[in-house]
C-alpha positions in Angstrom: 37.9 3.9 -35.2 40.2 2.2 -37.6 38.4 2.3 -41.0 41.2 -1.8 -41.9 39.9 -2.8 -45.6 42.3 -6.4 -46.6 42.4 -8.2 -49.4 44.3 -11.4 -50.8 45.2 -12.3 -53.5 47.2 -15.9 -54.4 48.7 -16.2 -58.2 46.4 -20.4 -58.9 44.2 -22.0 -56.3 46.6 -22.6 -54.8 49.3 -20.7 -55.5 51.6 -17.9 -54.5 50.0 -15.9 -52.2 50.8 -12.1 -50.4 48.2 -10.4 -48.4 47.2 -6.4 -48.4 46.3 -3.9 -45.3 45.6 -0.2 -45.4 44.5 1.4 -42.7 42.8 4.4 -42.1 43.0 6.3 -38.5 41.9 10.3 -39.5 43.3 11.7 -41.4 45.9 8.9 -41.6 46.9 6.5 -43.8 48.8 3.6 -43.4 50.3 0.6 -45.8 51.1 -3.1 -45.5 52.2 -6.1 -47.4 53.1 -10.1 -46.0 53.7 -12.0 -48.7 51.8 -15.6 -47.2 53.2 -18.6 -49.2 51.3 -20.8 -51.3 47.4 -20.8 -50.6 43.5 -20.6 -51.6 42.8 -17.2 -53.1 40.0 -17.5 -49.7 43.0 -19.0 -47.7 44.7 -15.7 -48.0 41.4 -13.8 -47.5 41.3 -15.2 -44.2 45.4 -14.0 -43.5 45.1 -10.2 -44.6 42.1 -10.3 -41.1 44.6 -11.8 -39.4 47.9 -10.8 -40.5 45.3 -6.6 -39.3 44.7 -7.3 -36.7 47.7 -8.4 -35.7 49.1 -5.1 -36.6 46.3 -3.2 -35.1 46.5 -5.1 -31.6 50.5 -3.8 -31.9 50.2 -0.8 -32.9 46.7 0.6 -32.4 46.0 -1.0 -29.0 42.6 -0.5 -27.7 41.2 0.9 -30.9 37.8 0.6 -32.5 38.1 -1.8 -35.4 35.9 -1.5 -38.9 36.6 -4.4 -40.7 35.0 -3.5 -44.3 36.1 -6.9 -47.2 35.1 -7.5 -50.3 35.3 -11.3 -49.6 31.4 -12.0 -49.2 33.1 -15.4 -47.5 35.1 -13.4 -45.0 32.7 -11.8 -43.9 29.2 -14.4 -43.9 32.3 -16.5 -41.8 32.9 -14.2 -39.2 29.8 -13.1 -38.6 28.3 -16.0 -38.3 31.1 -17.1 -35.0 31.2 -20.5 -37.2 32.3 -22.7 -40.7 32.2 -26.4 -41.1 35.8 -26.6 -43.4 38.1 -27.6 -41.5 41.2 -25.2 -43.5 39.5 -22.2 -43.0 38.2 -23.3 -38.3 42.0 -22.4 -37.8 41.7 -19.1 -39.0 38.6 -18.0 -37.9 39.8 -19.3 -34.2 42.8 -16.9 -34.7 40.6 -14.4 -35.5 37.8 -15.1 -33.2 41.0 -14.9 -30.0 42.0 -11.4 -31.3 39.0 -9.8 -31.9 38.5 -10.0 -28.4 41.2 -7.9 -27.9 39.2 -4.6 -28.9 36.6 -2.8 -27.6 34.7 -3.4 -30.7 35.6 -5.2 -33.5 33.1 -4.5 -36.8 33.4 -5.9 -40.3 31.1 -5.4 -43.2 31.4 -6.7 -47.0 32.4 -3.9 -50.0 32.1 -4.0 -52.8 35.7 -4.4 -54.5 36.2 -1.8 -56.2 35.9 0.4 -51.9 39.7 -2.2 -51.8 41.1 -1.3 -54.7 44.2 -0.3 -52.6 44.7 -3.4 -49.7 43.5 -5.5 -53.1 46.5 -3.5 -54.8 49.3 -4.5 -52.1 48.2 -7.5 -52.0 48.7 -7.5 -55.3 52.6 -6.5 -54.8 52.8 -8.8 -52.2 53.1 -12.2 -54.4 55.8 -10.6 -56.0 57.8 -10.5 -52.3 57.7 -14.2 -52.6 
């Protein structure tokens, strides 16, 4: 099972944004960061999940995924599999499509203090835009 920590950050709302992904597989750890362009913080949070699922699809196919995010909005939206927000709806569809390619996909909200590594990576990604 993979533990996947995601975070999105934006400098401004909207503004330059980035995604940070920190993956733990047993004793191994993997770090990824992606500049995302001009997005809101919430959009960056969704994109961080999408990028994490894309990484897992190519690097860790068939794994059980336990995704953790400090964004209540993202976790609630994924758990309910529904949003009324037109900006988030296509992002949610991408998450649904990608997550269906894994035997099990769990999502859990965690406090910010437990997501420091992904937060650091997302902030570093903003500098790369």
